[in-house]
Structures are given as structure tokens and as C-alpha cells.
Backbone as a ProteinNet text record, in pm:
[ID]
protein_1_A
[PRIMARY]
AACSTSNSNGGGGSDSSKRDDYSGEVKFEKFDTSAGNYEPATREHPAKNVPKPIKPDNLNEKSVEGFYQNIAFFFAGFQYLLMTRDVSALKESNFKGKEQLPKAEEQMKSSGMPDKSWVEEFTVKAFLDTPQPKIEGDTYTWEGKVSINMGSFMVENGQVTDIPEKSRHQEGSQTFKGTYKDGKWEIDLG
[TERTIARY]
-794.2	-716.4	-572.7	-507.8	-370.5	-277.9	-311.4	-222.2	-214.5	-308.8	-304.6	-220.8	-164.7	-81.9	43.8	79.4	199.4	322.8	437.3	563.3	590.3	619.4	655.5	767.8	816.5	929.4	885.7	773	722.7	817.3	801.1	879.5	1009.5	1007.8	1133.1	1170.6	1084.5	1117.6	1121.4	1187.2	1200.8	1065.6	969.5	838	763.5	788.3	713.6	742.8	860.9	894	816.7	759.2	682.6	535.3	493.4	353.3	311.5	195.5	151.8	17.8	-49.8	-177.3	-172.4	-163	-156.9	-289.6	-394.2	-520.7	-581.9	-666.4	-731.2	-661.3	-684.4	-628.5	-476.5	-410.2	-265.4	-233.4	-154	-124.7	21	39.9	174.3	183	290.5	294.8	420.6	504.4	631.9	628.2	598.5	583.6	674.8	717.3	789.8	685.8	672.3	573.3	641.1	766.6	843.2	792	707.4	655.1	559.4	507.5	414.5	285.3	189.3	60	-13.7	-65.1	-141.5	-272	-301.3	-428.2	-502.4	-621.9	-698.7	-734.7	-761.9	-804.7	-939.1	-955.6	-1083.8	-1125.4	-1236.9	-1279.7	-1190	-1111.3	-1024.1	-879.8	-833.4	-693	-674.8	-570.6	-541.2	-488.7	-476.5	-420.2	-280.8	-247.7	-116.4	-40.5	92.4	181.3	145.9	121.1	84.9	204.9	185.9	297.6	351.6	484.5	549.1	591.9	555.3	597.8	750.4	803.8	948.1	974.5	1072.6	1105.9	1140.5	1071	1100.6	1239.8	1302.1	1435.4	1434.8	1323.9	1319.4	1252.9	1253.3	1186.4	1245.9	1374.2	1438.8	1463.9	1396.6	1411.1	1322.8	1381.1	1301.5	1228.5	1107.3	1022.5	880.1	785	646.2	635.1	704	702.6	758.8	866.9	924.2	826.6	759.5	658.6	544.2	496.2	388	428.3	550.4	596.3	603.4	636.8	637.6	498.3	398.1	259.7	218.3	245.2	206.9	274.8	404.3	479.8	431.6	399.3	347.6	219	123.2	-4.6	9.8	97.4	123.1	184.8	278.4	341.4	244.8	154.9	55.1	-41.4	-86.2	-175.1	-102.2	22.4	102.4	115.6	140.9	150.2	21	-92.5	-219.1	-257.8	-203.5	-233.9	-135.3	-14.3	90.1	153.5	130.4	196.3	346.4	390.7	531.5	551.7	635.2	657.9	775.2	839.6	964.2	948	838.3	819.5	800.8	721.4	700.7	829.3	916.3	1043.9	1128.8	1109.1	1185.6	1122.6	1002.3	933.7	987.1	942.2	989.5	882	788.8	681.8	724.3	671.7	701.7	639.8	717.8	667.4	701.1	781.4	807.5	890.1	948.1	1021.3	926.9	795.9	696.3	663.2	715.3	678.2	708.8	825.1	849.1	743.1	697.9	594	461.6	425.4	303	310.6	428.5	448.2	425.6	479	460.3	313.3	241.5	99	20.4	54	-16.2	10.1	134.1	168.2	95.6	89.7	23.5	-127.2	-183	-327.2	-360.5	-256.2	-279.9	-287.8	-257.3	-261.9	-136	-141.6	-262.8	-295.1	-219.2	-239	-377.4	-430.2	-561.1	-664.6	-620.2	-711.4	-677.4	-780.3	-761.2	-895.9	-892.3	-1015.1	-1010.3	-1129	-1139.1	-1049.3	-1072.8	-998.5	-970	-867.1	-834.7	-766.3	-825.8	-760.6	-766.9	-657	-650.5	-597.7	-670.5	-632.9	-632	-540.4	-532.3	-574.6	-637.1	-681.4	-636.3	-595	-551.1	-654.7	-687.6	-792.2	-746.7	-618.1	-568.7	-456.2	-434.2	-328.6	-188.8	-165.5	-33.4	-48.9	54.8	48.7	74.1	42.2	78.3	223.4	308.4	450.8	489.2	543.2	594	734.4	834	973	996.8	1037.1	1065.9	947.5	831.4	712.9	607.6	564.1	461.2	337.3	220.8	96.2	-6.4	-71.9	-176	-300.5	-413.2	-540	-595.4	-659.9	-716.9	-804	-810.4	-888.1	-826.7	-867.6	-825.5	-951	-948.1	-1061.2	-1015.3	-1092.7	-1060	-1176.7	-1144.6	-1243.8	-1197.1	-1289.8	-1252.5	-1310.5	-1391	-1450.7	-1574.6	-1623.7	-1752.3	-1741.7	-1619.7	-1605.7	-1469.7	-1462	-1334.3	-1324.1	-1201.8	-1176.4	-1096	-1144.5	-1075.2	-1057.7	-930.8	-897	-972.9	-978.1	-1040.8	-1190.9	-1255.8	-1401.6	-1435.9	-1521	-1561.9	-1681.6	-1672.7	-1782.3	-1808.8	-1934.7	-1969.8	-1967.7	-1913.5	-1908.1	-2032.7	-2114.5	-2234	-2194.2	-2276.3	-2245.3	-2208.7	-2278.2	-2252.2	-2117.3	-2056.8	-1928.7	-1808.7	-1831.9	-1722.3	-1634	-1688.7	-1616.2	-1612.3	-1493.9	-1478.7	-1397.8	-1429	-1358.9	-1350.3	-1237.9	-1222.8	-1123	-1134.9	-1041.7	-903.8	-802	-664.4	-577.1	-491	-388.7	-257.5	-196.2	-66.6	38.5	131.9	232.2	370.3	456.4	593.8	689.9	791.6	895.7	1026.9	1095.5	1221.9	1336.8	1413.5	1530.6	1635.3	1758.7	1873.4	1868.6	1828.5	1833.7	1722.6	1617	1505.5	1376.2	1266.8	1133.9	1101.2	1023.9	957	808.9	734.6	593.9	511.7	424	341.6	195.5	136.8	-2.7	-92.3	-38.7	-113.9	-207.8
-781.7	-665.7	-706.2	-638.2	-671.6	-656.7	-569.5	-544	-659.2	-750.1	-859.4	-975.9	-961.6	-1066.8	-1084.5	-1208.3	-1232.1	-1223.6	-1219.1	-1206.6	-1331.7	-1314.5	-1427.7	-1384.2	-1475.8	-1441.4	-1419.2	-1352.9	-1326.5	-1238.9	-1241.2	-1149.9	-1207.1	-1276.8	-1311	-1456.6	-1545.1	-1687.3	-1737.1	-1849	-1899.2	-1936.9	-1980.1	-2015.7	-1894.3	-1775.6	-1656.6	-1617.9	-1649.4	-1611.2	-1692.8	-1803.7	-1887.9	-1848.7	-1758	-1717.8	-1653.1	-1694	-1633.8	-1561.3	-1571.7	-1500.8	-1415.7	-1286	-1191.4	-1119.6	-1157.9	-1085.3	-1101.5	-1005.1	-1007.3	-915.5	-939.9	-853.7	-863.8	-749.1	-743.8	-772.2	-874.2	-913.8	-883.9	-831.3	-809.5	-886.4	-962.9	-1053.3	-1044	-945.6	-938.5	-820.8	-850.8	-747.6	-774.1	-665.4	-672	-663.8	-771.4	-775.7	-770.6	-727.4	-729.3	-629.4	-533.8	-435.7	-500.7	-618.6	-687.5	-719.5	-769.2	-805.6	-680.6	-688.2	-578.4	-560.4	-436.1	-402.5	-304.6	-343.2	-251.7	-122.8	-20.5	106.7	88.9	163.8	169.6	316.2	343.5	482.8	560.3	487.7	551.3	568	482.2	490.6	442.3	496.1	449.5	305.4	244.3	109.2	108.7	-2.5	-15.8	-131.7	-118.8	-224.3	-265.1	-165.8	-191.6	-258.7	-376.6	-442.4	-353.8	-343.7	-255	-334.9	-287.3	-356.7	-357.7	-470.6	-485.9	-483.2	-403.9	-389.8	-526.6	-564.9	-693.7	-694.9	-811.9	-826.6	-798.8	-827.2	-815.8	-686.8	-581.9	-456.8	-392.4	-414.3	-352.9	-451.8	-565.4	-667.2	-632.6	-636.7	-608.8	-736.3	-749.8	-865	-826.7	-907.7	-884.2	-895.7	-993.4	-1010.6	-886.9	-830.3	-708.8	-592.1	-576.2	-470.6	-493	-616.2	-651	-619.1	-656.5	-630.5	-480.7	-400.6	-254.9	-202.6	-253.1	-211.9	-255	-381.1	-435.2	-359.2	-332.4	-263.5	-119.3	-52.9	83.8	86.7	-1.2	2.6	-39.4	-133.6	-170.5	-52.2	16.7	133.7	249.4	268	374.6	348.9	224.8	191.3	211.2	169.4	186.7	335.2	418.9	563.6	618.3	579.6	634.6	583.4	469.6	416.9	464.5	506.4	537.8	675.6	742.8	867.3	849.1	724.6	692.5	669.6	753.1	744.6	654.9	592.1	520	408.6	334	227	287.7	393	456	517.3	564.9	621.7	515.7	388.7	279.9	231.4	278.1	233.4	311.1	270.7	332.2	416.9	473.8	547.5	690	735.1	868.5	971.2	1068.6	1173.2	1151.9	1048.9	1022.5	1132.3	1221.2	1333.9	1428.2	1414.6	1495.9	1440.1	1321.9	1256.6	1337.7	1400.7	1478.4	1586.1	1650.1	1752.8	1689.9	1575.2	1505.2	1460.4	1414.4	1369.9	1486.1	1602.6	1722.1	1758.6	1755.1	1789.9	1693	1564.5	1466.1	1491.1	1519	1544.4	1668	1772.9	1895.9	1877.2	1777.3	1751.4	1659.3	1611.7	1528	1378.9	1336.4	1193.2	1125.6	1005.9	937.2	959	1043.9	1058.9	1109.6	1205.5	1262.5	1235	1186	1162.4	1029.6	945.5	817.6	763.2	659.3	589.7	449.4	388.9	257.7	153.1	128.8	21.6	61.4	142	190	79.1	40.5	-54.8	-0.7	-15.3	23.4	-98	-135.4	-253.5	-220.3	-284.6	-271.1	-403.2	-393.7	-511.4	-495.3	-605.1	-604.7	-675.9	-615.5	-669.8	-787.1	-793.1	-895.2	-977.8	-1099.7	-1185.4	-1125.3	-1049.6	-992.6	-845.5	-764.7	-625	-614.3	-498.9	-467.1	-419.9	-477.9	-443.2	-379.1	-256.5	-185.2	-138.5	-214.9	-181.4	-191.8	-79	-76.2	-27.1	-9.5	39.8	-69.8	-95.8	-196.1	-121.4	-160.9	-96.2	-202.2	-180.5	-272.5	-191.3	-233.4	-170	-242.2	-167	-226.8	-128.9	-148.3	-56.8	-50.6	51.9	70.7	78.4	8.8	3.5	53.6	143.9	199.5	174.2	122	104.3	181.1	249.2	331.4	282.2	177.6	130.9	211.3	194.4	252.9	386.4	425.2	554.2	615.2	745.3	815.5	904.4	931	1019.2	1136.4	1256.7	1375.9	1469.9	1492.5	1573.6	1527.4	1395.5	1338.3	1320.8	1374.9	1364.7	1246.3	1156.1	1039.2	1074	1035.9	1054.9	922.1	880.9	759.6	790.6	697.4	713.5	647.4	722.6	662.3	543.8	441.9	320.1	348.4	441.2	469.4	539.1	592.7	662.9	580.2	459.7	378.7	317.3	297.2	226	310.8	323.9	394.5	305.7	313.8	231.2	306.4	292.7	360	289.5	313	256	317.2	238.8	285.2	222.9	303.3	252	249.8	133	116.3	112.8	205.3	214.7	211.8	129.5	121.8	133.9	216.4	229.6	186.7	96.2	45.1	121.9	192.5	263.5	276.6	277.5	290	185	62.2	-48.5	-51.5	29.4	23.2	70	43.3	83.4	224.6	293.3	416.2	389.8	388.2	353.6	482.5	493	612.7	573.3	627.6	598.4	715.1	814.6	934.1	904.9
690.2	648.5	623.6	533.2	498.3	617.4	709.8	821.9	920.9	915	1010.9	959.4	840.3	782.8	866.1	891.8	970.7	882.4	945.9	876	793.7	666.2	582.5	490	411.3	325.2	181.8	162.3	27.4	-51.6	-183	-265.9	-315.1	-426.3	-489.5	-488.9	-446.7	-450.4	-593.2	-616.6	-753.5	-812.9	-730.9	-782.5	-835.9	-778.1	-817.7	-962.2	-1013	-1149.6	-1252.7	-1211.5	-1303.1	-1309	-1226.3	-1220.8	-1352	-1405	-1530.2	-1519.7	-1405.9	-1389.3	-1262.2	-1282.4	-1169.9	-1148.4	-1223.1	-1212.5	-1073.9	-1037.5	-907.1	-808.4	-679.7	-575.7	-571.3	-562.6	-548.4	-401.6	-377.4	-239	-204.6	-84.6	-30.9	99.4	117.3	232.2	316.5	293.9	367	465.1	591.2	693.7	813.7	875.6	1002.7	1113.6	1190.1	1298.4	1435.9	1438.7	1564.2	1668.3	1628.8	1725.3	1824.9	1791	1879.9	1808.1	1883.7	1825.1	1777.4	1657.1	1599.3	1675.7	1710.9	1776.4	1686.5	1638.1	1553.5	1628.4	1552	1610.9	1680.8	1788.2	1857.8	1860.6	1921.6	1934.9	2031.5	2112	2210.7	2165	2074.1	2031.7	1887.7	1819.6	1683.6	1687.6	1571.4	1563.7	1626.3	1689.4	1755.1	1692.7	1690.8	1640.7	1498	1413.3	1273.7	1205.3	1145.4	1075.8	964	957.4	859.8	736.8	617.3	495.7	483.6	442.3	421.3	271.5	231.5	89.5	29.8	-78	-142.3	-206.6	-206.7	-265.5	-415.2	-482.4	-628.4	-677.1	-594.7	-630.9	-756.5	-782.3	-897.9	-1011.2	-1005.5	-1109.8	-1229.4	-1349.3	-1469.9	-1509.1	-1456.5	-1484.5	-1447.8	-1491.1	-1451.4	-1299.5	-1240.4	-1095.1	-1025.8	-1079.1	-1020.9	-1026.3	-1138.9	-1154.4	-1055.7	-1046.3	-953.3	-809.3	-770.4	-633.2	-604.7	-705.3	-687.4	-656.7	-728.1	-702.8	-562.9	-529.1	-398.1	-284.3	-298.6	-193.3	-177.7	-289.7	-279.9	-197.2	-228.5	-158.1	-12.2	16.5	156.7	231.3	166.4	227.9	245.5	149.3	156.7	272.1	285.4	396.1	529.8	535.3	657.1	691.6	590.9	611.4	671.4	616.3	663.5	802.3	842.7	975.7	1082	1039.1	1136.7	1121.5	1009.7	965.6	941	926.4	902.5	751.9	689.6	544.9	507.8	604.6	575.9	472.7	475.8	376	237.1	226.3	95.5	40.9	129.3	84.2	14.2	48.1	-14.4	-144.4	-173.5	-294.9	-415.6	-533.7	-657.9	-725.4	-647.5	-714.1	-750.2	-862.5	-912.5	-818.3	-775.3	-686.8	-541	-509.9	-368.1	-300.7	-381.1	-321.3	-245.7	-268.4	-197.2	-58.2	-24.9	101.3	227.2	238.5	361	385.3	277.4	289.1	335.9	277.6	316.8	463.1	503	641.7	738	704.4	788.3	799	687.1	687.5	775.8	768	850.2	998.4	1032.1	1172.9	1223.8	1141.3	1186.4	1198.6	1127.4	1138.3	1256	1325.5	1443.1	1414.3	1292.8	1261.6	1310.7	1364.5	1405.3	1551.9	1622.2	1767.1	1804.3	1729.7	1761	1653.5	1536.3	1424.7	1357.1	1336.7	1269.8	1225.2	1141.3	1103.4	1162.3	1172.6	1237.2	1171.7	1045.1	979.5	836.4	818.5	685.6	607	494.4	405	263.1	193.2	52.4	-23.3	-128.7	-205.7	-353.5	-424	-569.1	-632.4	-748.4	-823.6	-968.5	-1029.4	-1169.2	-1254.7	-1369.5	-1457	-1542.5	-1573	-1666.1	-1603.5	-1654.1	-1599.6	-1614.6	-1722.5	-1750.7	-1792.9	-1767.9	-1812.3	-1962.6	-2018	-2156.1	-2150.9	-2234.1	-2231.8	-2365.3	-2356	-2473.8	-2440.7	-2484.5	-2453.4	-2303.2	-2242.2	-2098.4	-2016.1	-2079	-2008.2	-1999.4	-1876.2	-1848.8	-1800.2	-1850.7	-1810.7	-1773.6	-1660.7	-1615	-1582.9	-1632.5	-1596	-1474.8	-1388.1	-1268.1	-1194.2	-1064.3	-981.2	-842	-769.6	-631	-545.7	-434.8	-342.1	-205.5	-146.4	-14.4	79.9	197.4	303.8	425.9	490.7	605.6	738.1	735.9	859.8	894.5	1017.6	1055.8	1129.8	1170	1239.1	1210.9	1236.5	1232.7	1356.1	1394.7	1507.5	1452.6	1477.5	1431.5	1549.6	1586	1702.7	1826.9	1845	1963.4	1955.1	1851.5	1836.1	1746.4	1795.3	1718.2	1630	1502.6	1408.5	1339.5	1337.7	1264.1	1115.5	1037.3	892.1	834.1	760.2	699.6	610.6	610.9	534.9	389.8	325.1	183.9	160.7	265.8	251.5	295.1	342.1	396.3	289.7	171.6	66.1	-60.2	-117.4	-243.9	-336.9	-465.2	-561.3	-692.6	-761.1	-888.9	-978.2	-1108.2	-1205.6	-1185.6	-1216.5	-1199.8	-1307.6	-1366.6	-1456.6	-1380.6	-1373.6	-1307.8	-1418.4	-1414.2	-1520.7	-1457.7	-1514	-1466.3	-1582.5	-1565	-1665.9	-1602.1	-1668.7	-1615.7	-1679.4	-1596.1	-1647.7	-1538.4	-1580.3	-1488.2	-1377.6	-1413.2	-1317.4	-1214.3	-1233.6	-1138.5	-1204.8	-1136.7	-1184.6	-1139.9	-1222.3	-1178.3	-1199.4	-1088.8	-1092.1	-1093.5	-1193	-1209.6	-1187.4	-1082.4	-1050.4	-1085.4	-1157.5	-1194.1	-1304.5
[MASK]
++++++++++++++++++++++++++++++++++++++++++++++++++++++++++++++++++++++++++++++++++++++++++++++++++++++++++++++++++++++++++++++++++++++++++++++++++++++++++++++++++++++++++++++++++++++++++++++

């Protein structure tokens, strides 16, 4: 799972700008692990010490690497949100609609996440179909897919429910679109 990745200095090294094939799984590798050793969720408690995504230095860089890092950081932040109910990483991202985050955070808290409700091993991953995005002026578009895994059980208000095998994994096509304006990206996942 992406959450077990240790802290590294990913995002923005000089070698990354030379990369020409971004196809496949979108990887994010810059996490704050200072909370301690990550403990996966069990039937008794939610995941503990979930590594927090750290905003990449090149998030506002107008480049394919900058666009890629925006996608990677969004999905790392989204997974972190669903495991911890903490929206702080997503608030630092450049995705369109992030002004709705406080409302989403309130809804999650009122539903008991993650104190009373959680899934075993929630992972969300993005995949890119092509080595490079389609570029039209300041708009970059990448076709791909999103994959979600929920593990074998969920806990809702303290009640454990096994997740049927056929419902544990979902996958769908996704268009990742980024528009660069005013010195930063706006990422549209709609």
C-alpha cells in the first residue's frame, strides 16, 4: 500500500525532469512519517500513524512533471483523507473544487470516520495510459484509470462487516485534466 512508503525526498529532483515515460501507476513518494510506525487498521481500531503526504516542491511548475506531481499528490491526499478524516494535505493540492473540503470534512466527522467507522485497507491508485499527456496550450490531458481497494472488512459505528470479494475492488476510466494559469495548476478530475 502507498501508505507504507517511507519518507523520501521525491518530487522535483533534476533527474525527474528528464523522464519521458509516465505511463502506468502514478507514484507518490514524499511522506511525513514522524507520527511513528504505521499500523494498518484492524477490526478493533482504524489505521494508526498514517504517513502524511508532503506537498512537492514542484507542484506549481509548468511541466509534465509538475502536472504528474499534482495528480500523484491529489491521490495521496485523498487516500490520507479517507484513512484519517484529515483534509490538510488535500487543502494544499491544486484540484478544482477544493473549496468544498471543509463541508466534506464535517460530513466525515459526523459519520464517525475514522473513530467509529473505517475500512481495512483503503487504497486508491491512479494509472496513466500513455507516456505523455496531450498538450493544448496551457491545458494538459491524460487518459487513465482509477483503482480503489477496500480490503476484506469495514467497520461502521463499531459494527464489523465483511466485504464480499466482488465488492472489494472497483476500477474505472478517468480523464486527468490540468490547466496552468496564474502560476499554478488547476486539476480537474470531473
